[in-house]
N, C-alpha and C positions, 0 to 999 in steps of 0.2 A: 504494500500500500504506500502511496506516495507521501513523502514528507512535503506538505504543502501548506499554503496559507489559506485561511478560511474566511467565512462570512461573519457579519457583525450584528449585534442587537438581540434582545430577547423580549418575550411577551409579558411576563408577570410584573406586577407592581411591587413596590418596596415592602409594603406590609406583609405580603405573601412570602416574600423572600426572607424577611426577618423571622417569620414563623419557622422557616426551615432551620435557622440557627438554633432556635429554642428547642425544636423537636430533636435535633441531633444531639443536643446536650444530654438528653435523657436516654439515648440509645446505649444499650448495655456494652457494646463494643467500643464506644468512644473512649479515647485516651487523651488526657491533657495533663502533663506533669511538668512543673517547674517554670521558671521565668521565660525561657526561650519559647516553650510551647505556648505560653500565654500571649506573648508578643506576636508570634506567627498566627495564632488563632484570631487575635484581634484584627490583624491585617486582612486575613482572608474573609472574616465576617463583614468587615467594612467595605470590601470591594464587591460583595455580592450584588448590590444595586447598580454597580458599574460594569456588569456583565461577566462576573465569575460564577461558575457553577461546576461542582465536581466533588472530589475527595482528595485528601492529602495525608501522607504519613511521613513522619520524621523520626529517625532513630539516631542516637548518639551513644558511642561506647557500648554498643550491644543492647541498648534499652530503647524501646519505642516510647518516645515522649509525647507524640501527637499522632492520633489516628482519628479522623473525623470527616464528615461530609458537609457540604455547603450548597445552598441553593436547592433547586428542584430536580428530582429524578424523573418524575412524571408530572408535568404542569397541570394537565387536564384533571388529574385526580388529587392534586395538591399533596403528592407524596415526595418528601424531601430526600435528598442524598444523605446517606449515613456512612459510617465506617464499614458497613456490610454491603453497601450497594455494589452491584456488578457493573463494571464499566469496560471500556474497550482499550486494549493495550496497543492497538495500531501496529506499527512496524517493530515494536518490541517483540512481536511474534518471531522475528527473524532469529533472535538469539536462542529461542526454544528449538527452532529448526536446526541451528548449528549444534546445539547440545545433543540433539538426537543423532545427527550424523556422527559426532564424536563417540556417542554411546555404541553405535554400530561398529566403529573402528575399534573400540575397546573389546568388543565381542569377536573381533577378527573377521568381520563380514565385509569390510571394505577398507579402503585407505584413501586419505584425502588427495593423494597423488593419482588416483585412478582417473582415467579419461571417461567422459560420459558415454563413449561408445560401448563401454562395458555394461551399461544399463539400458541404453536406448538403441533401437534398430533404426536404420535408414537415416543416420545423422549426416547432414550435408557436409561436403568436403571442407568448407571453411570453418566448421565447428568441431571437427574430429579431434583437435588437440586441446579442447577445453577440458579442464580437470575439475574435480570437486573443489579443490582449493581456489580455483579461479571463481567459481560460483559463490563460494563462501565469502570471498573478499571483494566482490563486485569488480573483478578485473577480467571477466570472461568476454566482454564485448557483446553479450546478449542484450537484446532490446529490453526496455524498462517494463512495458506492459503490453498486453495483447487484447485488453477489453476492460469494461467497467467492472468494479469490484463485485457487485451483487447480481450480475447476470448469471443465470444457471449455466454452469459449464462443467463438463466431465473431464477427468484427468487426462486421458489419452489425446483427446481433441485439443486440449490446451497445450500439452507438450508438443504436439505437431505444429501448432501455430507458432510457438516460440522458436522451434528449431528451423522453421521455414522462413522466419523473418530475417531481414538483412542483418549481418553482423556489423556492429559499430566500429570495431577495431580488432586487431589480432589479439588473441588471448594473452594476458599478462602484461600488455604494453601500457594500459591506462586504467584509471579508476572511473567507473560510471555506475552510479547507483541503479541496481536492477531488481525490481520486484519479481519479474519473470524468472530471474535466475534462482531465486529462493523457492519459487513454485516447482522448478525442476528438481531442486533438492528434496522437496516434499515427496515428489514422485519417486525419487530414488529410495527414500525411506520406506515407502510402501512396497516397492519391488524387492528390496533386500530383506525386509523384515517379514514380509508376507502378511502384514496387517495394515489396516488403513491408518493414515497419518495420525489422526487424533487418538486412536486407540493406543498406538505405540507410545506417543507422548504421555498419555494418561498412565500407562502401566510402568513405563521406564523412568519417567521424570516427575510427573505431578503427584502420583500416589506416594512414591517414596519420600517426597518432600513434604507430605501432609497437606497438599493443595487440593481442597475439595471443590472449589468453585472457579476453576480455570479450564477453558476449552471452548469448543464450538457448540457441540450438542450433547456430550456425555453427562456433564454435571446436572444435578437436579435443580434447574433454574427456578422451579416453582417455589423453592424454599428461600429464595432471595428476590429482592427488587432489582430488575435489570433496567438501568437508566435509559431513557429515550435520548436521542441526539437531536439537537436543535440548531437551525441556521436562522437567525433572527427569530421571527415568530413561527417559522415552519417546523412542525414536528415530523422528524424523519424516522420515528419509530426505533426499532432495535433490529439487529441481525437475525433474531429468532423469527422475525416475520418475513424474511427473505427466502427465495427459493434456494434449496440446497441439493447438491454441493455447488459451491462457487469457486471453481479452481483458478479463476483469475486472481484470487486473493489467498487461497489456502497455502500455508507455508510461509507467506510473506507478510501477512497482516491479519488484523481483526479478531484474534483470539480474545475472548472475554476473561476478565479476572477481577479480583478485589485488591485493595491496598494490602490487606493482611496476607493474602496468598503470595503477592509479589515479594513481600518481605520474607516469607518462608523460603521463597526461591533464592533470594539473596543469601540467606543463611546456608542453604544447601550448597551454593557455589563456594562458600567459605570452607566447607568440609570436603571430604573425599568419598563420601558414601555413594554418590550418584555418578560423579565424574572424577577420574583419576587426576593426579597431579600432572601427568604427561598430557592428558587431554586438555586440561585447563591451561597449560602452558601454550598450546597451540591456539586455543580460543582467545587468550588475552595478549597475544603478541601483536603489536601494531604493524601492519603491513602498509601497503600503499595508502596514502591519505589518512594515516593513523587509524585505519579500520582493521579490526581483528576478524574473528568469526562471529558476525552478528552483533558486535559491540564497537563503539568508538573507544579507543584506548588513548587517553590524553594525559599530558602533564598540565596540572593546574596550580594555582597559587596555594592550594592546600594539599599538594602532592598528587599521587596517581589518582586519576579520575576515569572510571569505567562507566559508560552511559549509553543509552539509546533512547530514541523517541519515536513518535509516530503520529499521524494525523489523517483525518478523512474530510473530504469536502462535504460530508453529511453532518459535520458538527462535533465529532469526537476527536480528542487528542490526548496524548499521554507522554510521560517521561519518567525514567528511573535514573537517578544519579547515585553512584557508589564511590564515595571518597575513601579509598582503601586505606591510605596512610592516616587520615584523620579519623577513621572509623565513624563515618557519618553517612547516612542513607536518606535520600529524599525521593518520595514517590508521589507523582502528581497526575491525577486523572481529571479530565474536563469533558463535560457532555454538552457543550455549546461552542459555537465558533466566535471568533473576535475579528470583525472586519473580514479581510481575506487572509488572515493569519491563523495558524493554530493557536488556540488560547494559551496553552502551556508556555509558548515561546515568550509571551509578553509578561509572564508572571515568574518564570523560573529564576531569573537573576535576583529578583527581589526576595524570593524565598531563600535562596542561597545566602544573600546578605544577612537576612534576619537570623538564619540558623547558625551562622558563624559569628553572631554577636554584633553585627553592624546595624545601622539605622536606615529606615525607609520611611518616606513621607506617607502618612496614613490619612485618608480623608476624614472630615468631621462627621459627626452623627447627623443623618438627614432623615426626612420623613416623606411619606407619600401624600399628595393632595389630589383631589379629583380634577378632571378637565375643566369643569365650570369655574373653578377657582383660579386656574392657571392659563386659560385660553387667551386672556388679555396680554400675555407676554409674547404670544406668537406674532411673527411678522418679519420684516426685513429691516436691518440696521446698517447704517452707513458710517464710515470713518472718514471724516474731513471731506465729505461729498463723494467719496469713492466706495466701491464695494467693500463690505465688511463681513456681515454675518446674516444668516437666516436662522430663525428659531421656529421649530414646528413641534407638533404633538405627535408622538409615535410610540406605540407599545407602552401606554400608560405613563408617559413621562415626557418632559421637554427635551428636545435635542437642539444643541447649538452647533451650527454648521458654518465654518469659515468659507467665504466665497471668493477669497483672493489670498495671495501670498501675504499681503498686508494684514489681513485678518488672522492668518496663521502666526505672523510675527507678534501681533498684539496678544493673542491668546497664550502662545507657548514660549515665546522668547522674552516677552515682557520688558524688563529694564535693559536687557542686553540686545534688544532688537536693533538691527542696523541694515536698513533696506539695501544700501549700496553694496555692503559686503555679501549679502545673500545673492544679489544680482551678479556680482563677480564670480561667486561660487558656481552659480548656474552656468555661466559662460565657460568656466574652466571645465566643469563636468562634461558639457557638450563637446568641447574641443578635444579632450583626451579620448573620448569614445569615437569621434569622427576619425581621428588619426588611427586608432586601433582597428577600425573597420577597413582601413586601407593597408593594414599590415604593419603599421608603424607604432610600436609600443613604447618608443622612447619618451614621448610626452607623458604617458601613463606612468612609466617607471620613475620619471622625474618628480612626481608628486607623492610617491609612496613613502611612508615612514618605514624604516627598517627594510629598505628596498633590496639590499643584498640577499636577504632571506626570502622575501616575498615576491620579487618580480616574476620569477618563472612560474610560480604557483598561480599568481593572479592572471598571467597571460594564458596559461592552460585552462583555467576555469572559465574565463570569458570566451575563449575560442570554442571550448566544449559546449557551453550553454547556447551560443549562437548556432553552432552546428546542430545541436540536438533539436532545436525548435525551428530549424530552417523550413521544414515542410509546412508548418503552421504560419510562418511569417512571410515566406518568400524573400525576395531581395530586400535588404534594408534600404529605405529611401530617406530616412530622417532621424535625427537624434534630438530629444527634447528633455530638458530638466524640468520636471513638473512642479515640484515643491520641495522645501527643506524644513525639517522639524528637528527640534532637540531630541536627543535620545541618550539612553544609558547603555553603553557597550562595556560589558564586563565590569560594571560598577563605575565606569568613568563617563563624564558628560561629553558628548560629541554632537555634531550636526549630521543629520541623516537626509541625504538628497536622493530622491527618486528620479531615475533616468529611464526614459522610454526610448527603445530602439524600434521605430515604426517601420513595418515592412509593407509590401504590396498587399498581403493578405491578412496580416495580423501584427502583433507587437510582442517583444520580449522586454522584460524590465529588470533593472538592477538597482540595488541600494548602495550608495557610496557613503562611508562614514568618515567625517573630517574632524581633526583636532589640530588647532594652531596652524591651519593652512595646509596640513599634510593629510593624505589619505591613510587611515588606520584600519580600514576594512572594506571588503566588497562582498555583497551577499545577493542571492537570488530573490526575486519577488515575482509571484505569479501574476498579480495585477495590483494596481495602486489601491491602497486601503482607503476605506471611507474615513473621513476626518470628522465625522459626527461625534459630538461630545455630550453624553447625558448630563443634564444639570438638574439637581434636586434641591428643594427648599431645605435650608439648614433648620434643624429642629428648634421650634419656638419662634421662628422669624417669619414675617409676611413678605419681605422683599429681598432678603439675602439668600443667595443660592450658592451651591458648590458644584463645580464640575470636577471630574477626576479622570485623568488620562492614564490608563493602566500601563502602557509601555514606558512612559516617562515617570510614573509614580508622582505625577504633578497635580496638585490641587489648584483649580482656577476659582478664585473668589469673585463673585459678581453681585452687584446691587442694582435693582431696577429703580428708576426715578419716574414718578407720576406727577401729573398736573393737578390743579385744584378740582378738576372734574373726575379724577380717578383714572383717567386714561394714561397709559404708559407713554412717556416722552423719550426715554432713552435708557441706556445701559452703561454702567461703569464697571470696567474690568480692573481689579485691584492688583497691584504688584508692590513689593516692599518699598521701592523708591519712586514709583510713578503710577498714575492712574490714567486709563484711556477711556474716553467717552465716545460711545456710539449712539447716533441719533436714530430713533425709530421713524421710518418713512411713513407718511400719512396714508399713502396709497396701498400699503402692505395689507395683504389679506390673511386672515387667520386660516391656518391649515388644521382642520380637525383630525 
């Protein structure tokens, strides 16, 4: 399943979401111990009205200090997420597949150096040298996907589609994330073991680890709440409602689990009961792109970090981080999307900061008020006669939407807003991509921080991404810097510029991260995210509101100004050193 960026917004009002927090507190499996857990819990509770929903587990020094659900598992029935709610692991599934392959190697039934011709007939000539190691490390050159996740698909027809698809590069030469490669591995597991994929995992991995609620169909799901997935207000249901089998995703994604089961799996990986030391050495060796067998194996500021994540366009996402040297584990499940990003991506660094004793800005306590009380705030607001913001009512709350870069600057940059600097940054971003498209990476290299180590990797990443999406985009005809936002990258404040490479048929997008005039990061983006900002009345106030931007962990304080007739005249955006006034346009229409 693709690591992708997802949709934004959700349906329920604040009062309903707050009830989820109170309900989970009474759940028998909920754990909250010590000051770190209290701080993390407070943060997660406060961001529920700003689009967080899911479950989280934190363990330190071998003890679970937090295990709790937040928001709604099933909105239509007002069923909250709890510590026992079943959620989607996404591409974390891949490391289960890798573990199963290693289990078969331990049993002497295969070797990771085996070529796929040992397991599949009629392998095309260009793929005959692909080994299991290549599939495990995403270096096979196999296509990423051959169909949508939840289309009913049988194993052998899926294998045929994968093998007949064009090879992206010669095996072993490059890294390219391949969901289809892990579906091939799942098929190998079935052929070698003589059992279906899920049964083998259940018997050889999950049951020995004590994991009762992990799998596709085997667990007794009726004994647990299986969370629905949401994109905005759309309820996408659960995988249990989808036709089965769905071999486009089996082996590479969508295994269901709980926070507790995932922690049991972490404990199992620490021991040798299920996987031997030799097997784990292979799994946790970083190969190309710091990828092991189903895991990212990284050096972090807290020592060795072994992690994986996953997300679905249907609204689910997840991540597990195992800080081996620090003896810290964080598990985060989400059952709704955030804009076009996976929700876990905009929360995980804040979670890490809090878990390791740092500080994160937490929004104030807010409350829900009905539309009749708030509709007067809806409309269009201008900044010095130019475009500024729209405010509309959507999903039981007000949304503030910047309609220009000036509006973005006022909202998110505040005291540090510098229109000319942003304009120059946009011109620079466009120029280095235009040169790169012509094969000249010198301008790009020239703006890179730590360019000696990063230049080649950045070049390969950009070329690979453009090549990968060429069929969807066609020839690139233009480069446009769309907007720039402040962002926290690994806990450091940076500027985040979205760049569009527009093609004849479609576009491909990148994010450029800037600090002190130098580029400190380049990241993929499926589509530009919505810049809508939920704003809610501060508890006990009639005209003071708070917006909260999850990726930046930034609170936006606002005060509405009204005339003697009670009509709204304008909006004040407060920053520590400066206030910005936006005038409400008289012609603006309320948007119910």
